[in-house]
Legacy VTK file of the C-alpha trace (Angstrom):
# vtk DataFile Version 3.0
C-alpha trace
ASCII
DATASET POLYDATA
POINTS 210 float
-3.969 0.948 -2.191
-5.767 0.834 -5.539
-5.192 4.219 -7.338
-8.290 6.274 -7.638
-10.726 4.482 -10.228
-10.730 7.503 -13.195
-6.721 6.828 -13.223
-6.804 3.153 -13.168
-4.452 1.881 -16.146
-3.271 5.780 -16.739
0.379 7.039 -17.094
1.117 8.588 -13.544
2.902 12.137 -13.546
6.743 11.550 -12.810
6.537 14.373 -10.190
4.551 12.024 -8.213
7.030 9.443 -7.557
8.360 10.896 -4.621
12.142 11.351 -3.470
14.413 8.728 -2.259
17.538 9.913 -0.110
20.553 10.143 -2.254
22.518 8.470 0.023
20.097 5.410 0.398
18.417 4.757 -3.091
15.883 1.757 -2.746
16.498 -0.339 -5.670
15.235 -3.685 -4.471
13.334 -5.328 -7.455
13.585 -2.746 -9.562
11.680 -3.372 -13.005
10.017 -6.342 -11.760
6.548 -6.920 -12.999
3.674 -9.420 -12.980
5.174 -10.668 -16.142
8.634 -11.294 -14.680
8.012 -12.824 -11.731
6.668 -16.344 -11.006
5.634 -15.755 -7.417
2.499 -16.933 -6.618
-0.649 -14.863 -6.249
-2.099 -14.537 -2.402
-5.826 -14.040 -1.894
-6.518 -10.238 -0.661
-8.384 -10.175 2.509
-11.945 -7.927 1.860
-13.339 -5.881 4.716
-14.692 -6.548 7.336
-11.940 -9.594 7.793
-10.889 -9.024 11.359
-7.423 -9.320 10.333
-7.403 -5.577 8.750
-7.816 -4.182 12.323
-5.175 -6.025 13.867
-1.460 -4.504 14.192
1.655 -6.131 12.573
4.352 -6.945 14.475
7.991 -5.618 13.798
9.853 -8.316 11.644
13.014 -9.736 13.055
16.285 -11.426 11.744
14.311 -14.772 12.512
11.797 -13.916 9.836
14.133 -13.331 7.223
13.282 -16.394 5.119
9.508 -15.579 5.438
9.848 -12.150 4.450
12.052 -13.466 1.360
9.421 -15.748 0.382
6.237 -13.170 0.890
7.493 -10.101 -0.698
7.416 -11.430 -4.356
4.066 -12.764 -3.769
2.958 -9.390 -2.559
4.520 -7.492 -5.584
2.601 -10.048 -8.086
-0.620 -9.965 -6.137
-0.580 -5.930 -6.306
0.312 -5.762 -9.587
-2.324 -8.010 -10.844
-5.291 -6.552 -8.813
-4.162 -3.855 -10.004
-2.816 -1.510 -7.330
-0.214 0.674 -6.091
0.746 -0.610 -2.810
-0.433 -3.486 -0.526
0.458 -4.317 3.089
1.077 -7.752 4.760
-2.105 -7.603 6.863
-3.948 -7.341 3.411
-2.971 -10.810 2.481
-3.038 -12.410 6.041
0.246 -12.143 7.338
0.810 -10.020 10.119
4.359 -8.701 9.558
5.543 -4.852 9.257
6.394 -5.192 5.602
4.579 -3.060 2.373
5.082 -3.041 -0.975
4.585 -0.089 -3.341
4.848 1.266 -6.804
3.395 4.541 -8.057
5.473 4.820 -11.159
3.855 4.325 -14.697
3.526 0.856 -15.931
5.942 1.392 -18.618
8.854 2.282 -15.825
8.017 0.195 -12.828
9.645 1.347 -9.698
9.047 -1.416 -7.060
9.764 -0.540 -3.535
9.434 -3.112 -0.365
9.770 -1.161 3.082
10.457 -3.364 6.036
9.049 -2.112 9.625
8.490 1.261 7.926
8.091 4.070 10.355
6.779 7.731 9.572
9.673 10.023 11.541
8.388 13.474 9.811
5.153 15.033 8.366
4.637 18.248 7.175
2.028 20.626 8.547
0.643 21.290 4.838
-2.093 18.836 3.833
-3.105 17.422 0.645
-6.413 15.759 -0.165
-6.748 13.164 -2.777
-9.332 10.430 -3.477
-8.455 7.047 -2.224
-9.376 3.406 -2.968
-8.270 0.118 -1.340
-7.897 -3.606 -2.444
-9.679 -4.918 0.520
-12.598 -2.403 0.115
-12.794 -2.790 -3.683
-14.309 -0.296 -6.060
-14.978 2.080 -3.125
-13.358 5.581 -3.322
-13.545 8.609 -1.087
-11.132 11.764 -0.608
-8.981 11.424 2.364
-6.997 14.487 3.954
-3.192 13.782 4.922
0.132 15.306 5.592
1.057 16.536 1.828
4.951 15.159 2.534
6.532 12.525 4.969
9.907 10.946 5.801
9.853 7.558 6.336
12.336 5.128 7.821
12.580 1.558 6.725
14.660 -1.451 6.394
15.587 -3.003 2.837
15.564 -6.890 1.786
19.230 -6.876 3.125
18.182 -5.035 6.613
20.178 -1.979 5.577
18.232 1.255 7.269
17.189 3.523 4.747
15.009 6.771 4.689
12.857 8.110 1.940
11.004 11.523 1.630
7.828 11.315 -0.492
5.291 13.799 -1.521
2.100 13.739 -4.078
0.814 10.325 -4.506
3.908 8.371 -3.172
3.109 10.217 0.530
-0.221 9.528 0.515
0.709 5.662 -0.773
3.047 5.317 2.147
0.969 6.630 4.658
-2.189 4.526 3.660
0.134 1.276 3.628
1.458 2.231 6.916
-1.684 2.783 8.385
-2.876 -0.999 7.373
0.076 -2.289 9.399
-1.617 -0.404 12.440
-5.392 -1.857 11.635
-6.358 1.590 10.209
-8.431 1.955 6.999
-8.775 4.821 4.992
-12.301 4.852 5.630
-11.779 5.808 9.180
-10.705 9.190 7.881
-14.269 10.080 7.036
-17.260 11.070 8.811
-19.023 8.158 10.441
-22.148 9.017 7.696
-19.794 9.120 4.534
-17.969 5.643 6.058
-21.474 4.208 6.777
-22.412 4.819 3.469
-19.366 3.389 1.813
-19.682 0.093 3.897
-22.865 -0.634 3.127
-22.229 -0.049 -0.650
-19.458 -2.413 -0.168
-21.360 -5.143 1.549
-24.531 -4.743 -1.197
-21.887 -5.192 -3.939
-20.378 -8.387 -2.149
-23.514 -9.931 -1.674
-24.804 -9.211 -5.245
-21.455 -10.668 -6.066
-21.881 -14.090 -4.193
-25.469 -14.377 -5.530
-24.011 -14.598 -9.043
LINES 1 211
210 0 1 2 3 4 5 6 7 8 9 10 11 12 13 14 15 16 17 18 19 20 21 22 23 24 25 26 27 28 29 30 31 32 33 34 35 36 37 38 39 40 41 42 43 44 45 46 47 48 49 50 51 52 53 54 55 56 57 58 59 60 61 62 63 64 65 66 67 68 69 70 71 72 73 74 75 76 77 78 79 80 81 82 83 84 85 86 87 88 89 90 91 92 93 94 95 96 97 98 99 100 101 102 103 104 105 106 107 108 109 110 111 112 113 114 115 116 117 118 119 120 121 122 123 124 125 126 127 128 129 130 131 132 133 134 135 136 137 138 139 140 141 142 143 144 145 146 147 148 149 150 151 152 153 154 155 156 157 158 159 160 161 162 163 164 165 166 167 168 169 170 171 172 173 174 175 176 177 178 179 180 181 182 183 184 185 186 187 188 189 190 191 192 193 194 195 196 197 198 199 200 201 202 203 204 205 206 207 208 209
């Protein structure tokens, strides 16, 4: 997920970071940034690549080596983009893993979630402008549940839960959608979706012509 254009590079409010259950802090790779990892960058797939519409499969213990290789590169790619979330589908891997970090750049808080699933959501909704690294430079307002609880596994395989609101809640829902082949434009009316995708297609043609 890309943070809406007007806020790229700005410090995000601390209250938007969400809450991790006290009994299970998510500390994986805390403090890592693009300048602190030598992990190779990965190409981000751009709509309408068909992989973006495929559902990712659950990760099993047999995938451990691949996940350990993949996750650092996902973080490096996300930070470089720059973005605040990235799903494995977006870099061509159909494994159920996402990475997110909605914290200020000065206080990174990387979080990797394996086999994430939303187990509770609020009836209250919130509308935020969203963007996507796979639909570059296109933004639209999306309405989602304001709060969610997500169950996932960390890099050691431990089961954890995170309760989130604000930007983190939107980001988690956006990235988990990716794992199911769903894009933020699917929440728009047909008219708005078609207009946005036509703008993307035009921008991509112009870029290729340069």
